[in-house]
C-alpha positions in Angstrom: 1.0 -22.1 -8.5 1.8 -19.4 -11.2 4.1 -16.6 -10.2 2.3 -14.2 -12.5 -0.7 -12.1 -11.7 -3.3 -11.7 -14.5 -3.1 -8.2 -16.0 -6.8 -7.7 -15.2 -6.0 -8.2 -11.5 -2.9 -6.0 -11.2 -3.2 -3.1 -8.8 -0.9 -0.8 -6.9 1.8 -2.7 -4.9 3.7 0.0 -3.1 5.2 -1.9 -0.2 8.4 -3.8 0.0 8.4 -6.8 2.3 11.3 -7.4 4.6 13.4 -10.4 3.7 12.7 -13.5 5.8 9.9 -11.7 7.6 6.9 -12.4 5.6 4.2 -14.5 7.4 4.1 -17.0 10.2 1.2 -19.4 10.7 1.9 -19.3 14.4 3.3 -16.4 16.3 6.6 -16.8 18.2 6.1 -17.8 21.8 8.0 -14.7 23.0 10.1 -11.9 21.5 12.2 -9.9 23.9 12.3 -6.1 23.7 13.7 -4.9 20.4 13.2 -2.2 17.7 13.7 -2.1 14.0 13.5 0.3 11.1 10.4 -1.1 9.5 6.7 -1.5 10.2 5.5 -4.7 11.8 2.0 -6.2 11.6 0.5 -8.5 14.2 -2.9 -9.8 13.3 -4.7 -12.7 15.2 -7.1 -15.2 13.8 -7.2 -17.4 16.9 -5.9 -17.2 20.5 -4.4 -14.2 22.2 -1.2 -12.2 22.5 0.2 -9.2 24.2 2.4 -6.3 23.1 4.5 -4.4 25.5 5.6 -0.9 24.6 7.5 1.2 27.3 5.5 0.4 30.5 2.2 -0.3 28.7 0.9 -3.7 27.8 -1.7 -4.1 25.0 -3.8 -7.3 24.8 -4.6 -8.5 21.3 -7.6 -10.6 20.6 -8.8 -12.4 17.4 -9.6 -10.0 14.6 -7.6 -7.2 16.1 -4.6 -5.8 14.4 -1.6 -3.9 15.8 0.7 -2.0 13.6 4.0 -1.4 15.3 5.8 1.7 14.0 9.5 1.8 13.0 12.0 2.3 15.8 9.5 1.6 18.5 10.9 -0.7 21.2 8.5 -3.5 21.9 8.1 -7.1 23.0 5.5 -9.6 21.9 4.3 -12.8 23.6 1.4 -15.2 22.9 -1.0 -16.4 25.5 -1.7 -19.9 24.2 0.2 -22.4 22.1 -2.5 -22.5 19.4 -2.4 -18.7 18.9 -2.5 -18.3 15.1 -2.2 -15.2 12.9 0.2 -13.2 10.8 3.3 -11.4 11.8 5.5 -9.7 9.1 7.5 -6.6 8.5 7.5 -4.2 5.6 8.9 -0.9 4.4 7.4 1.8 2.2 9.2 2.3 -1.1 10.8 5.7 -1.1 8.3 7.3 -3.4 5.5 6.4 -1.0 6.9 8.2 2.0 3.8 10.4 2.0 1.8 7.3 3.1 3.6 7.0 6.4 1.5 6.3 9.5 2.4 8.2 12.6 1.4 7.9 16.3 3.0 9.2 19.4 2.2 5.9 21.1 4.5 4.0 18.7 1.7 1.8 17.5 -1.7 1.9 15.8 -4.7 -0.3 16.8 -7.2 -1.5 14.2 -10.4 -3.4 14.9 -11.4 -5.6 12.0 -15.1 -5.2 12.3 -15.9 -5.9 8.7 -13.7 -9.0 8.4 -11.6 -7.3 5.7 -8.2 -8.3 7.2 -9.5 -11.7 8.3 -10.3 -12.5 4.6 -6.8 -11.5 3.5 -5.2 -13.4 6.4 -7.0 -16.6 5.6 -5.9 -16.4 2.0 -2.3 -15.5 2.9 -2.0 -18.5 5.2 -3.0 -20.8 2.3 -0.7 -19.2 -0.3 2.9 -19.8 -1.1 4.6 -16.5 -0.1 7.5 -17.1 -2.5 5.1 -16.5 -5.4 4.0 -13.2 -6.8 0.5 -14.1 -5.8 1.5 -14.3 -2.2 3.3 -11.0 -2.4 0.3 -9.4 -4.0 -2.0 -10.6 -1.2 0.4 -9.1 1.5 0.7 -5.9 -0.4 -3.1 -5.7 -0.7 -3.4 -6.3 3.0 -1.0 -3.4 3.8 -2.6 -1.2 1.1 -6.0 -1.5 2.9 -4.3 -0.8 6.2 -2.8 2.5 5.0 -6.0 3.4 3.1 -8.2 3.0 6.2 -5.7 5.2 8.1 -5.7 7.8 5.3 -9.5 7.9 5.2 -9.7 8.6 8.9 -7.1 11.4 8.7 -7.4 12.9 5.2 -8.2 16.6 4.7 -11.7 17.4 3.6 -12.0 18.1 -0.1 -15.1 19.6 -1.8 -17.5 16.9 -3.1 -16.6 17.7 -6.7 -12.9 17.5 -6.3 -13.2 14.3 -4.2 -15.3 12.8 -7.0 -12.6 13.7 -9.6 -9.8 12.3 -7.4 -11.8 9.1 -7.0 -12.3 8.8 -10.8 -8.6 9.4 -11.4 -7.6 6.9 -8.7 -9.8 4.1 -10.0 -9.4 4.7 -13.7 -6.0 6.2 -14.2 -5.1 3.7 -16.9 -7.9 5.0 -19.1 -7.3 8.1 -21.2 -9.3 11.0 -19.7 -9.5 14.5 -21.1 -10.0 17.6 -19.0 -13.2 18.5 -20.8 -14.7 15.1 -20.0 -13.8 15.4 -16.3 -15.2 18.9 -16.1 -18.5 17.7 -17.6 -18.8 15.0 -14.9 -18.9 17.7 -12.2 -20.6 20.5 -14.2 -17.7 22.9 -14.2 -15.7 24.6 -16.9 -12.3 22.9 -17.7 -10.4 26.0 -16.6 -12.3 26.3 -13.3 -11.9 22.6 -12.5 -8.1 22.9 -13.1 -8.0 26.0 -10.8 -10.1 24.3 -8.1 -8.2 21.0 -8.2 -4.8 22.7 -7.8 -6.1 24.9 -5.0 -7.4 22.0 -3.0 -4.7 19.3 -3.7 -1.6 21.4 -4.3 -1.0 19.7 -7.7 -2.4 19.8 -11.2 -4.7 17.0 -12.5 -1.9 16.0 -14.9 0.6 15.7 -12.0 -1.9 13.7 -9.9 -2.5 11.3 -12.8 1.2 11.0 -13.6 2.1 10.1 -10.0 -0.6 7.4 -9.9 0.7 5.9 -13.2 4.4 6.0 -12.2 3.8 4.6 -8.8 2.0 1.6 -10.3 4.8 1.3 -12.9 7.4 1.2 -10.1 5.6 -1.7 -8.5 5.3 -3.6 -11.8 9.0 -3.1 -12.5 9.9 -4.6 -9.2 7.3 -7.2 -8.7 6.6 -8.6 -12.2 8.6 -9.7 -15.2 6.4 -7.7 -17.6 8.4 -6.0 -20.4 8.8 -2.2 -20.0 6.7 -1.7 -23.1 3.9 -3.8 -21.6 4.2 -1.9 -18.3 3.9 1.4 -20.2 0.6 0.4 -21.8 -0.7 -1.3 -18.6 -0.4 1.9 -16.6 -2.0 4.1 -19.2 0.8 5.5 -21.5 0.1 5.5 -25.2 3.8 4.9 -26.1 6.8 3.4 -24.3 8.8 6.5 -25.3 6.5 8.8 -23.5 6.5 6.6 -20.4 10.3 6.5 -20.3 10.5 10.3 -20.7 8.0 10.8 -17.8 9.8 8.2 -15.6 13.2 9.8 -16.1 11.8 13.3 -15.5 10.3 12.1 -12.2 13.0 9.8 -10.8 16.2 10.8 -12.7 16.8 7.2 -14.0 15.2 5.1 -16.7 12.7 2.3 -16.0 15.3 -0.3 -16.9 17.8 1.2 -14.4 15.1 1.3 -11.7 14.4 -2.4 -12.3 18.1 -3.2 -12.1 18.4 -1.3 -8.8 20.8 1.3 -10.2 
């Protein structure tokens, strides 16, 4: 299987998997109480399992997902030998700290009513996790998890600003001009700029820059694309402009970021 993802399929991959904790076709029979500094996902396709946190025990059934939050002491055990699903840990990359999920209970429960996670889980179990394709699937799984959580807890934006944010989020690699965006929502460019900053706390240019650079960080870490190709892929007209923006945002060059400096 190829270790490259076609450019047409590349999307934001903001999550770093924990080494040696990717995916397991069968859950461990029992994990004694422990805690760790990363998120842990338990998703069942078949059978049943239980999660103990403090004095509470949560029973997990097929197509139910438990996200255990960092530093939460917990124990997991499965009910039957054929219990099958996913269990893996991940951390957010530092620039995605705003995507943290929080709960006073130490865990978040998700019901997979639309089979979204089931679809990903089935693909993951058939894929070699040492390949970029496998990493992409896991990242997509987690991306959906955080997106659902964000949708349930996000602040309410006006319909016009929500529309512009949606356009930018989905088409940030395509050059867009303020006049074009303003026409989409029947506002003047100056008023759109004022309203966007008022509701989001940042300018349209800053919002767009963050989307592009977050995608670039993922491509630098998770692909072997050249820096020039990455610049073009995420929407910059020239590699020089991309490098300038990257250094301004992170204090290091794209090459240094890739090399872990």
